[in-house]
KOLDREN-966486 format. One record per residue (C-alpha): residue number from 1; x, y negated, z. Coordinates in steps of 0.5 Angstrom, whole numbers, m for minus. Each point is the difference from the previous one (the first is absolute). Layout:
% residues N
[rec NUM,[X,Y,Z]]
...
//
This chain:
% residues 41
[rec 1,[m21,m2,23]]
[rec 2,[2,3,m7]]
[rec 3,[7,4,0]]
[rec 4,[5,m5,m3]]
[rec 5,[3,7,m4]]
[rec 6,[m5,4,m2]]
[rec 7,[0,3,m7]]
[rec 8,[m5,1,m5]]
[rec 9,[m2,6,m4]]
[rec 10,[5,m1,m4]]
[rec 11,[6,0,7]]
[rec 12,[2,m8,m2]]
[rec 13,[m1,m5,6]]
[rec 14,[m2,m7,m1]]
[rec 15,[8,m1,0]]
[rec 16,[1,4,m6]]
[rec 17,[m6,m3,m3]]
[rec 18,[2,m7,1]]
[rec 19,[8,1,m2]]
[rec 20,[m3,4,m6]]
[rec 21,[m5,m7,m3]]
[rec 22,[6,m4,4]]
[rec 23,[m3,m3,4]]
[rec 24,[6,m2,5]]
[rec 25,[m4,m4,4]]
[rec 26,[m5,5,2]]
[rec 27,[6,5,1]]
[rec 28,[4,m4,4]]
[rec 29,[m6,m2,5]]
[rec 30,[m2,8,1]]
[rec 31,[8,1,2]]
[rec 32,[0,m5,3]]
[rec 33,[m6,3,4]]
[rec 34,[3,7,1]]
[rec 35,[m2,3,m7]]
[rec 36,[5,6,0]]
[rec 37,[4,m1,m6]]
[rec 38,[3,7,0]]
[rec 39,[m7,4,m2]]
[rec 40,[1,5,m5]]
[rec 41,[m6,0,m5]]
//
């Protein structure tokens, strides 16, 4: 199982990328499933 708040080589999490790209539904699912919304890059 993948870690939902893992950072890429640029320090971005899946939640950062989803919000940067305006993928609202994906961002909501990530938060619903435990993605941390207070991670700093």
